C-alpha positions as CSV (number, residue, x, y, z in Angstrom):
1,M,0.0,0.0,0.0
2,N,1.3,3.4,-0.9
3,K,1.8,5.5,2.2
4,T,2.4,8.8,0.5
5,K,0.6,11.9,1.8
6,M,-3.0,12.0,0.6
7,E,-5.6,14.6,0.7
8,R,-8.1,14.7,3.5
9,L,-11.5,13.3,2.5
10,H,-13.9,16.3,3.0
11,W,-16.9,14.2,2.4
12,A,-15.9,11.8,5.2
13,D,-15.5,14.7,7.6
14,A,-18.9,16.1,6.6
15,L,-20.6,12.7,7.1
16,R,-19.0,12.4,10.5
17,G,-20.2,15.9,11.3
18,I,-23.8,15.0,10.3
19,F,-23.7,12.0,12.6
20,I,-22.3,14.0,15.6
21,L,-24.9,16.6,15.1
22,M,-27.6,14.0,15.1
23,M,-26.1,12.6,18.3
24,V,-26.3,16.0,19.9
25,V,-29.9,16.3,18.9
26,Y,-30.7,12.9,20.3
27,H,-29.0,13.5,23.6
28,F,-30.7,16.9,24.0
29,V,-34.1,15.2,23.6
30,F,-33.0,12.4,25.9
31,D,-32.0,15.0,28.6
32,L,-35.4,16.9,28.2
33,R,-37.1,13.5,28.8
34,Y,-34.8,12.7,31.7
35,F,-35.7,16.0,33.5
36,G,-39.4,15.5,32.7
37,I,-39.6,18.6,30.5
38,I,-41.1,16.5,27.7
39,A,-43.0,13.3,27.8
40,N,-41.7,11.8,24.5
41,S,-39.7,8.6,24.9
42,V,-36.5,8.2,22.8
43,S,-36.5,4.4,23.1
44,E,-39.5,3.6,20.9
45,G,-41.0,4.4,17.5
46,S,-39.0,6.4,14.9
47,W,-36.5,7.4,17.6
48,T,-35.3,3.8,17.6
49,I,-34.4,4.0,13.9
50,F,-32.8,7.4,14.4
51,T,-30.7,6.1,17.3
52,R,-29.6,3.0,15.4
53,L,-28.6,5.1,12.4
54,I,-26.4,7.3,14.6
55,Q,-24.8,4.3,16.3
56,F,-24.1,2.3,13.2
57,G,-22.9,5.4,11.3
58,F,-20.7,6.8,14.1
59,F,-19.0,3.5,15.0
60,G,-18.6,2.6,11.4
61,L,-16.8,5.9,10.8
62,V,-14.5,5.1,13.7
63,G,-13.3,2.1,11.6
64,F,-13.4,4.0,8.4
65,S,-11.2,6.8,9.9
66,L,-8.7,4.2,11.2
67,H,-8.1,3.0,7.6
68,L,-7.8,6.6,6.4
69,S,-5.1,7.2,9.0
70,Y,-3.4,3.9,8.2
71,R,-3.1,4.7,4.5
72,R,-1.2,7.9,5.2
73,S,1.7,6.4,7.1
74,G,3.7,3.3,7.8
75,Y,2.2,0.7,10.3
76,R,4.5,1.4,13.2
77,P,3.9,5.2,13.4
78,F,0.2,4.6,12.8
79,L,0.0,2.0,15.6
80,K,1.9,4.2,18.0
81,R,-0.3,7.2,17.2
82,Q,-3.5,5.2,17.6
83,L,-2.6,3.5,20.8
84,K,-1.8,6.9,22.3
85,R,-5.1,8.2,21.0
86,A,-6.9,5.2,22.5
87,G,-5.2,5.8,25.9
88,L,-6.3,9.5,25.9
89,V,-9.9,8.5,25.1
90,L,-9.8,5.9,27.8
91,L,-8.7,8.4,30.4
92,V,-11.6,10.6,29.5
93,A,-13.9,7.6,29.7
94,L,-12.7,6.6,33.1
95,A,-13.3,10.2,34.3
96,I,-16.8,9.9,33.1
97,S,-17.2,6.6,35.0
98,L,-16.0,8.3,38.2
99,A,-18.2,11.3,37.8
100,T,-21.4,9.3,37.0
101,T,-20.8,6.8,39.7
102,F,-21.0,9.6,42.3
103,A,-23.5,11.9,40.5
104,L,-25.9,9.4,38.9
105,P,-25.3,6.0,40.6
106,D,-28.5,4.4,39.2
107,G,-27.2,5.1,35.6
108,A,-23.4,5.1,36.1
109,I,-21.5,4.7,32.9
110,W,-18.9,1.9,33.3
111,F,-18.5,0.9,29.7
112,G,-20.1,3.5,27.5
113,A,-19.4,4.8,24.0
114,L,-16.0,6.3,24.9
115,H,-14.8,3.2,26.7
116,F,-15.8,1.2,23.7
117,I,-14.2,3.6,21.2
118,A,-10.9,3.5,23.1
119,V,-10.8,-0.3,23.0
120,A,-12.0,-0.4,19.4
121,I,-9.3,2.0,18.2
122,A,-6.6,-0.1,19.9
123,L,-7.9,-3.4,18.5
124,G,-8.7,-2.0,15.1
125,A,-5.2,-0.5,14.9
126,L,-3.6,-3.8,15.8
127,L,-5.6,-5.8,13.3
128,I,-5.8,-3.4,10.4
129,P,-3.0,-5.0,8.4
130,Y,-5.0,-8.3,8.4
131,P,-8.3,-7.6,6.6
132,M,-9.1,-11.3,6.4
133,I,-9.2,-11.6,10.2
134,L,-11.4,-8.5,10.4
135,A,-13.8,-9.9,7.7
136,L,-14.0,-13.3,9.5
137,S,-14.8,-11.5,12.8
138,V,-17.7,-9.3,11.7
139,I,-20.6,-11.9,11.7
140,P,-19.4,-13.9,14.7
141,F,-18.9,-10.8,16.8
142,Y,-22.4,-9.5,15.9
143,L,-24.0,-12.9,16.7
144,L,-22.1,-13.1,20.0
145,G,-23.6,-9.8,21.0
146,E,-27.1,-11.0,20.2
147,W,-26.5,-14.2,22.2
148,F,-25.0,-12.4,25.2
149,A,-27.9,-9.9,25.3
150,D,-30.2,-12.8,26.3
151,L,-27.8,-14.0,29.1
152,S,-27.2,-12.7,32.6
153,V,-24.3,-13.0,35.0
154,S,-23.9,-12.2,38.7
155,H,-20.9,-9.8,38.3
156,L,-20.0,-6.6,36.5
157,W,-16.5,-7.4,35.3
158,L,-17.9,-9.0,32.1
159,L,-19.7,-5.8,31.1
160,P,-17.2,-5.0,28.3
161,F,-18.2,-8.2,26.5
162,G,-21.9,-7.7,26.7
163,L,-22.7,-9.9,29.6
164,T,-24.7,-8.0,32.3
165,P,-26.4,-8.8,35.6
166,T,-30.2,-9.0,35.6
167,H,-31.8,-5.5,35.6
168,Y,-28.5,-3.8,34.9
169,G,-29.0,-0.2,33.9
170,S,-26.7,2.5,32.5
171,L,-27.1,5.8,30.8
172,D,-24.6,4.7,28.2
173,Y,-23.6,1.1,27.4
174,F,-21.8,-0.2,24.3
175,P,-20.2,-3.6,24.8
176,L,-17.5,-5.0,22.5
177,F,-20.0,-7.5,21.2
178,P,-21.7,-6.7,18.9
179,W,-20.3,-3.2,18.3
180,L,-16.8,-4.2,17.3
181,S,-18.4,-5.8,14.2
182,I,-19.5,-2.3,13.1
183,V,-16.1,-0.8,13.6
184,F,-14.4,-3.7,11.7
185,L,-17.0,-3.3,9.0
186,G,-16.1,0.3,8.7
187,I,-12.4,-0.6,8.2
188,L,-13.3,-3.2,5.6
189,I,-15.5,-0.7,3.6
190,A,-12.7,1.8,3.5
191,H,-10.3,-1.0,2.5
192,W,-12.7,-2.0,-0.4
193,M,-13.0,1.6,-1.5
194,E,-9.2,2.0,-1.5
195,Q,-8.9,-1.1,-3.7
196,H,-11.4,0.4,-6.1
197,S,-9.9,3.9,-6.1
198,L,-13.0,5.4,-4.5
199,L,-11.2,7.2,-1.6
200,R,-11.1,10.6,-3.2
201,N,-13.0,13.9,-3.1
202,P,-15.5,14.1,-6.0
203,K,-14.9,17.4,-7.8
204,K,-18.6,18.1,-8.3
205,L,-19.7,17.4,-4.7
206,P,-20.4,20.7,-2.9
207,R,-18.6,21.1,0.3
208,I,-20.4,22.1,3.6
209,Q,-17.8,23.7,5.8
210,T,-19.9,23.5,8.9
211,F,-20.3,19.8,8.8
212,E,-16.7,19.3,7.9
213,F,-15.7,21.4,11.0
214,L,-17.9,19.3,13.2
215,G,-16.5,16.1,11.8
216,R,-12.9,17.1,12.3
217,H,-13.7,17.9,16.0
218,S,-16.2,15.1,16.6
219,L,-14.4,13.5,19.5
220,L,-14.1,16.8,21.4
221,I,-17.8,17.5,20.7
222,Y,-18.8,14.1,21.9
223,V,-16.9,14.5,25.2
224,L,-18.2,18.0,25.9
225,H,-21.8,18.1,24.5
226,Q,-23.5,16.1,27.2
227,P,-21.9,17.9,30.2
228,I,-23.0,21.2,28.6
229,L,-26.5,20.1,27.7
230,F,-27.2,18.1,30.9
231,G,-25.5,20.7,33.2
232,G,-27.2,23.6,31.4
233,L,-30.7,22.0,31.8
234,W,-30.0,21.2,35.4
235,L,-29.0,24.8,36.2
236,I,-32.0,26.2,34.4
237,L,-34.4,24.0,36.4
238,L,-32.5,24.7,39.6
239,F,-32.9,28.5,39.3
240,R,-36.2,28.8,37.5
């Protein structure tokens, strides 16, 4: 694979920006429901489709972006960079776990989206030179997630794998199974597009700078948006 410097894919940034904006909208409605400001549930009806679209799109783009980063450099510098990135994301995730354990014990986040993304980045970076292993993992990992969802265990240390105690609840929970299959699928889609010379910016496609900006800063937005939304609504209700 040619590791020469390649242009940034503006359309991929824009697509990521759209998904992060959708996620902000979803969480805002979720927070309104949590504080009893609205009665609408975000766990049924069309909101279920909206939520799944965000999850599949966002996690798929995690894998897609890994491939884009991999194609720009040699494996060793790529791996070092991604493992460092995964470590930083994990530190933020652990801070969220600590904060929610004290502030929201009934919905504490012990393996949420950021925990998952940190592990997915590390595993994806390690396996990215081996597309066959990734391809053979997609369906089994997804089916494992479906199977584990119907089982229950008596402890919490299997949470990362999708095995939970009965009546376990969390405000944010994304186990490795089945969600790793979506990240791996994102890597494979990018790999296929690379093989067919599709990873380029179409000249006639209009650019939307706002979405591109959001996409380039999606991780920062993901980390900050909920504390701002949740904290803002809490303060408004506290002082109204």
